[in-house]
N, C-alpha and C positions, 0 to 999 in steps of 0.2 A: 475553494474546495468544501465539499459537503462530507457529512457523515455517511459511512458505508457499513454494511455487515461484515462480520469476520470471515464467514465463508467467502464473500466477495474478494475481499483482501487476500486471502489465502489462494484462491483461484488465479488471481493477478500474479501473485509473488511465485507460484510453482509453473507458471506458464514458461517454457524454454526460450520463448522470443523475447522476454522481458529480463532486464537486469535490475540488481537491487544492491543497495549499500546500507551500512548501519554506522550511527554516530551515537556516542555515550558522553553524557557529561554530568557527572554526580548522579543524582537521582532520576535524570531524564535520559531516555533513549528514544532515538528516532530511526525508524526504517524508511527507506524511500524506494519506490519501484519506478523504473524507467521503461519506456518503449522507445527504442532508439535514443535519442538525447531528451526526450520530453518527460517531465514528471508527471505521472499519472495517478499515483496514490502514496499515501505514508500513513504510518502507524506511530502514534507518540504514547510512550509509557512514561508516566511520572508518578513516582512513588507506587502506589497500588492502581492508579487510574490508567486504563488503556483505552484509546480513541483511535478509530480508523477513519480515514479521510480519502476521498477520491475526487478527481476532477469532475466537471459536470458531465462530461461525455465518456465517463469511465466504462460504462456498460459495453461500448462497442470494442473494449479491449478485453473482455471476458472470453474465456474459452467456450467453444459450443459444446455442451453435454447433450446426449440423447438418451 
């Protein structure tokens, strides 16, 4: 997985074709986004640090905006 921008992560999360789940363990929170059963992106929040990650081909899952 590689770092992606927040706007790209939000686009993936808000897509109705994608599902997401959330896990929290102490100070760490992880949000995972799935397309069918494949993990395509995740957001990791640890204390005050937020990182967004996407699989190498995540751009093909972005919605088309015009």
